[in-house]
N, C-alpha and C positions, 0 to 999 in steps of 0.2 A: 299626484301626477308628477312624473319626472320632467326634467328641464327640456329634453328633446320633444316630448309629446306636447308640453305646454307651448313651446316655441312654434311647433307645427300648427297647433290649434289656432293660434293668434296670427299666423302668417308673418312671423318675424324670425330673425336669426338667433341662434343660441348666444352669439356674441352680444347682440342687442339686449337680450334678457340679462346677461351678466353685467352689462353696463348699467341697466336700470337698477340692478341690485346694488352695485357699487355706489350709486347716487342716492340710495335709500328710498327709492320710489317703490320697489317691490321688496316685500319682507317675507320670503318663503321660510319654512321651517327646514332646518338642516339636520339630517340624520346620517351621522358618520360623514362621509365625503359627498353625500348626495343631497340635493335640494328637493323638497317636496312642496308642490304648489297646490294650494287648496282654493276654495271658492272666494276667499277674501283676496287672494292674489289675482284671481280672474277679474274680480270687480276693479282692482287697481289697474291692471293692464288695459282694461277697456276705457277707464278714465284717461290714462296716459295717451292712448292712441287717439281718443277723441280730442283731447287738448292739442296734441300735435297736429291733427287735421285742421284745427281752428287756428293754427299758426303760432302756438305758444312755444317758447324756448324751454330747454331742459331746466334752466335756472328758474323760470316762471312756474313751470310745473312743480318744481321742488317747493316753491313758496306755497302753491296750492295744497300740496300734500302735507306740508308742515302744519298749515292751518286746519286741514281736514282731521289731522290726528291730535292736535293740541287744542283746538277750539270747540271740542264737543261740549254738549250740555249748555251752550250759550246760543240758543236759537236765533234771537234777534241779531246778535253780533255776527253769527254765522251767515245769515241771509245777507246782511249788509256787506260782509266781506266778499261773498260770491258775486253780488250785483256789481260792486266796485271793480272786482277782478275782471269781469266780463266787459264792463264799460271801458276800462283802461285799454283793453285790447281793441275794442271797437273804435275808440278815439285814435289809437295808434294806426290801425289799418286804414281808417278814413283819411288821416294825414298822409299816409304812404300812398294811397290812391291819388290824392291831390298832387303830391310831389311827382308821382309817375306820370300823371296827366300833363303836368307842366314840362317834364322832361321829354315826353313824347312830342309835345308841341314844338320844343326847341329842336328836336331831331328832324321833325317834318320841315320846319323852317330852314334848317341847314341844308337839307336835300333840295328844297325848292330854290334857295339862293345859289346853290352850286349849279343846278340845272339852268338857272337864268343868267349865269355869268356870261360875259361877252365871249363869243366863240374864239378858239385859239387862232392866233394870227396866221400861222403857216406861212411865215415870211420867206422870201427867197434867201437861200443860204448856200453860197458856193465859195469859190476862190476869188476873193476880191482882187480887182486889177492892181490895186496898190501893193498887194502882197507878192506880186511877181518879183519885186526887187529883193525879196528875201530868199529867193530860190536860186539854185545853181545845180549843175551836173555833179552828181556824187563821185563820178569817175575822174573828171578832169577839172572841175571847179568853174567851168565856163557858164555864162548866162544862157538861159533857155529861151527859145523862140516859140510863141504861141501860134498854132495853126488850127484850122477846122473848128473854130470856137463858136459856141452858142452862149451869148452873154445876155443876162437880164439884170437891169439895175446895177450895172458895174460888177456883177457877180458872174464868174465863169462857171457855167453849169456843166458843160461838156467841151472837150477839146483835147489837143495834143500839145505837149511841150517837147521840143526837139533841141538837141545839142549838136554842135558841129562835129563832135567826135563820134556821132552815130547813136548815142544813148537817147532813148525817148521815154517819156512818162505820159500817163493818161489822166485826164480829169473826167471822172464819171459821176454823174449826179452830185456835183459839187465837192467831190472828194478827190484829192490828188493821190494817185495810185503809183507806188514805186515798185520795186522788185521784191520777189520772194515773200509774197503775202499769203495769208491763209484765207481761203474762201469756204463758206458754208460749214465751218467747224463749230463755231459757237452759235447758240440760239439766243434769241432775245431774252433778257433777264426778266423773270416774273418777280417784281419787287415784293409783292404781297407774299408769295410763296417763299421767297428768300427770307423775309423777316420772320415768318412762321417757323421755318425749318432750321435756321441757324441759332446756335446757342446764345442765350440772352446776354451772357457776359461778353461774348465775342462781339455782339451787336453794340453793346455799351462801349467797348473799346473803339469800335469804328466811329461811333458818335463823338467821343471825346477827341479822337484823332482829327476828324473833320473840323471840329471847332478850333482845335489847336492850330491846324494849318491855315484856317481862315484868318486867325489873329496874326499869324506870322506874315501872311500875304497883305493883309489890310486892303482889300480890293477897292474900297471907297477912296483911298488915297492915291491910287495909281494914276499915272499921267500918260506917257507915251511909251511905256516899257514893252519889250517883247518878252512874252512869257511862254516857256516851252514845257509842256507836260509830257513826261515820258510814260507811255503805257496808260492811256486814258481809260481803257477798259469800258465798263458800263457807265462811266462818267460820274461816279459818286461825288468827286470833288467839284468839277465844273458845275454840276447841277446844284451843289450846295452854295456856291458863291455867285451864280449867274445874276441873280437879281440885284446884286451890289456892284457888279462890274460896270465900268464906264465904256464909252465908245472908243476912246483914243488908244488904250492899250491894244496890242495884238496878242491873241491867245492861240497858240499852236498846239493842237492835240495830235499826238502820234500814237498809233497802234498798228499792229500787224495783222489784225483780224478784220476783214472787210465787212462781214455780216454784223459784227458787233459795232463797228464804226458807223455803218449805215443806220443802225438802230439808234445810236446816240445822236447822230446828226438830225435824224427825223424828229427825235424827241425835243431837241433844242430849237427846232424851227417853230415849235408851238409857243415859244416865249416871244413876247413883243419887244424884248430888250434888244436894242441895236448895238450888239457887241461884235467886234471884229474877230471872228473865229476862222481859223485855218485848219482844215482836217487833212492830215496826211496819213495814208495807210502804207506802211513801208516796214521792211526789216530795219531794226535799229541802226545797223551798220551801213545802211544804204539810203539814209534820209536825204532827199535832194534840197538841202538847205545850205546857205552860205556859212562860212566859218565866222565865229565870234559875233553872233547876232543876239543871243539870249541874254537878257538882263536878269531874268529870274528863271530858275529851273524848279519845276514841281516834280518830285520823284515820289509819287504816292503809290508805293509798293511796286513801281515799275522794275526796280532793281531786284526785288524779291521774286517776281514772276520770271524775270530774265534768268535768274540764278538757278531755277529749277533744271535748266538744260544747258547752261553755259558756265564755264570755269572762270572766265575773266570778269572784271568788275565793270558794270555798265557805265558808270559815270566816267571812268577812265577812257572807255572806248568812245564816248561822245564828247569828251572835253573840248575838242576843237570847235564845237558849236557855241561854247560859252564865252562871254566877255571876260576880260581880265578882272573885273570887279563884280562878277556875277554873284547873286544871292541864291542860296540853295535851301529849299524846303524839302527835307528828306524824311520819308516814313517807310519803314520796312518791318518785316516780321522776322524775328530771330528765334533760335532754339536754345533753351537753357540746357536741355539734354536731348539726345537722340536715342531711340530704341534700337535694339539689335537688328530689327527688320524695318527700319525707317524707310519711308518712301523717298527720302532725299538721299541720292547716291553719295558714296564716300567722296567722290571726286568733286562734288559741288558743295559740300558742307562748310567749307571755309568761309563762304559768303553768307552764311547764316549764323555766324558767331560774332558777338559784339566787338571783341578786340580787333578782329580782322577788318570788319566793316569800318570801325572808327579810324583805324590806322590808314585804310585805303583812302578815306576822305581827307585826312591830314596830309597824306602824301601828294594829294592833288593841289596842295597849297591853299587849303581852306582854313579859316579860323572859326572854330566852333563857338558860337555865341550862346546857344541854348541847347540843352541835351536832356531828354526825358525818356522814361520807360513806362509802359503800361503794366498792369498786373498780369501775371502769368496765367495761362489757360492750358487745359489738357483736353479740350473738346471744342470742335467747330461745328461741322454739319456733315452728315453722311452724303448729302446731295451736292453741297456747294463747297464749303471750306473744308475739304476732306483730304488735305495734303499732310496731315500729321495724325499720329495714333494717340489713343487715350493715355498711354503711359509716357508720352513725350510732353515737354513743357515748352510752350510757345508764348512769346510776348512781343509787344510792339516797341519799336525803337525810333525816337523822333529827334531830328537834329535840324537846327537852323544855323546856317553858316554863311560866311562871305569869303570870297577870295581875298587874300592878303594884298 
C-alpha cells in the first residue's frame, strides 16, 4: 500500500506518517523512492493512534515500541513492562486530574472573591474649589469668576467660568472644557481588545516605560506638588500610579478629546482613592492655567501625538506653565528610519528624530539626568498603534530632566 492510501485509510496526513517514520515508529519497506506499507505497519499505526488517544507523548510511544521490538521472547518481563507502562500513565493522569481540580477550585474562588468585592465607590469627582486658584484666562491671564455652578462636596460638577475680557469656559460633568476640543471622535478603549491586538513586544515596551516613569515620579513621596500631564489619553499612566498617589498633590490631566476624557474620568471615579484630580479638555495652546504652576510635567507620548500634525515642539509651546525648577518626565516614540511612504509627513519628521528632540529639550534650559531607549520595533497593531509601517523602525525614548 502506498503512503497516500495508507494515510487515508488511517485518517491521518501524509506529513504525520512521514513524521512517525522519522521517529522510527513506522518501518515501511522502501522500493526505490516509494514506501510500501504492509500489515505490520497497519498494526503499528493502530497501536500509535491508540496510545496517542490514551494521552501518551511521542517520546513515551517510542519507549513502548523500543520494548515491543527488543523485548520479544521475554513474556514475563514483557507483561511486567506493559503493566508498569500503563500504570505510570494512570498515575500521571490521576495526578493531573487532582491538580486540575485544585486549579479549578482556585479559579472559582477568584471569581467568587472578585464578585464579592466591595462595590466601586463612584465618588464625586469634579473641579475642586481649591483648584480655581490654578486657573486663568488663556487670552489675558486674568482670574476667572464662577457662575451657574452646581457643587457637591466642594467639587464643581457643572458651571461657567467667565473672564472680564469676554472669554468663557464651561465645566461639564466635572471636566473643565476649553476651546477647540474634539467631540465624539475617539471611542472608549477596550483594554482587553487592545492587549490582544497589539504586538507583544510593543506592549512590553509600554509596561517597562510605565514602570520607569513611576520610579521617576515616585508618587508615594509627593507632598503638595502640582503635576501636569500633557495628553492623558486613555490614562495608562494615571491608572498605573493612582493607588500610590496621596491627597495633597494636585494632578492635572489635559487632553483635547472630550469623549476620551469623559471615559477616563468615569473610570477614575471607581477608585476610592481621594486624589486631587483636575480634568481639563482643551487645545494645548489654549489651556486655561496660570503661568509657572507646574512642579512636575508628565509628557507620556503627549509630544509624540502632538507632533503627528504640528511642526513646533510641544514643550516649548507650553513652557510658560512650568516653574523655573520644574522636573520633566518625558517619554516619546522616535523613528530610527522612515519608509518612502511613511505615514509621518516630511514636515513633521524632525520631532521624531532623537537628536532634534534631545536638543529641543536642552534648548529649554533642562539638564538631562537620565536618558534611556527601548528596543526598536517594526510592528505595532493594525487596529491601534498603526502609525508606522513594518519596514520602519520605531523605539521609545525616555528622559528625566530638571530645569537648571
